[in-house]
C-alpha positions as CSV (number, residue, x, y, z in Angstrom):
1,X,0.0,0.0,0.0
2,X,1.3,3.5,-0.9
3,X,1.3,6.0,1.9
4,X,-0.6,9.3,1.7
5,X,2.5,11.4,1.5
6,X,3.8,9.6,-1.5
7,X,0.5,9.9,-3.3
8,X,0.4,13.6,-2.5
9,X,4.0,14.1,-3.6
10,X,3.3,12.5,-7.0
11,X,0.3,14.7,-7.6
12,X,2.2,17.9,-6.7
13,X,5.1,16.8,-8.9
14,X,2.7,16.3,-11.8
15,X,1.2,19.8,-11.4
16,X,4.7,21.3,-11.3
17,X,5.8,19.3,-14.3
18,X,2.8,20.4,-16.3
19,X,3.7,24.0,-15.5
20,X,7.4,23.6,-16.1
21,X,7.3,21.5,-19.3
22,X,4.2,23.0,-21.0
23,X,3.2,26.4,-19.6
24,X,6.6,28.0,-19.4
25,X,7.8,27.0,-22.9
26,X,4.5,28.1,-24.4
27,X,4.7,31.5,-22.6
28,X,8.3,32.0,-23.9
29,X,7.4,31.1,-27.4
30,X,4.3,33.3,-27.3
31,X,6.4,36.3,-26.2
32,X,9.0,35.5,-28.9
33,X,6.3,36.2,-31.5
34,X,4.7,32.8,-32.2
35,X,1.1,34.1,-32.1
36,X,-0.5,32.8,-35.3
37,X,-3.5,30.6,-35.1
38,X,-1.5,27.5,-36.1
39,X,0.9,28.2,-33.2
40,X,-1.9,28.4,-30.7
41,X,-3.4,25.1,-32.0
42,X,0.0,23.5,-31.6
43,X,0.2,24.9,-28.1
44,X,-3.1,23.2,-27.2
45,X,-1.9,19.9,-28.7
46,X,1.4,20.1,-26.9
47,X,-0.3,20.8,-23.5
48,X,-2.7,17.8,-24.1
49,X,0.3,15.5,-24.9
50,X,2.3,16.6,-21.8
51,X,-0.7,16.3,-19.5
52,X,-1.6,12.9,-20.9
53,X,1.9,11.6,-20.5
54,X,2.2,12.8,-16.9
55,X,-1.3,11.4,-16.0
56,X,-0.2,8.0,-17.3
57,X,2.6,8.0,-14.8
58,X,0.2,8.9,-12.0
59,X,-1.7,5.8,-12.7
60,X,1.4,3.7,-11.9
61,X,1.6,5.0,-8.3
62,X,-0.6,2.3,-6.9
63,X,1.4,-0.5,-8.5
64,X,3.0,-2.3,-5.5
65,X,5.6,-4.1,-7.7
66,X,7.4,-0.9,-8.6
67,X,10.4,0.0,-6.6
68,X,10.7,3.5,-8.0
69,X,8.4,6.1,-9.6
């Protein structure tokens, strides 16, 4: 059984990873001038991909056979 602190830590880590790996690069690109409609569509796709990948790893937290996250 996974303790509460570990589950909480994984969730906080995911929130910060979404911010660091999707929101920050998108803000930087936006301020560099990538403001066309295709750029914004690609931003949305990118955020979806990052969030989906990180959510997948959150599902592995309850796996008792894993030694590491």
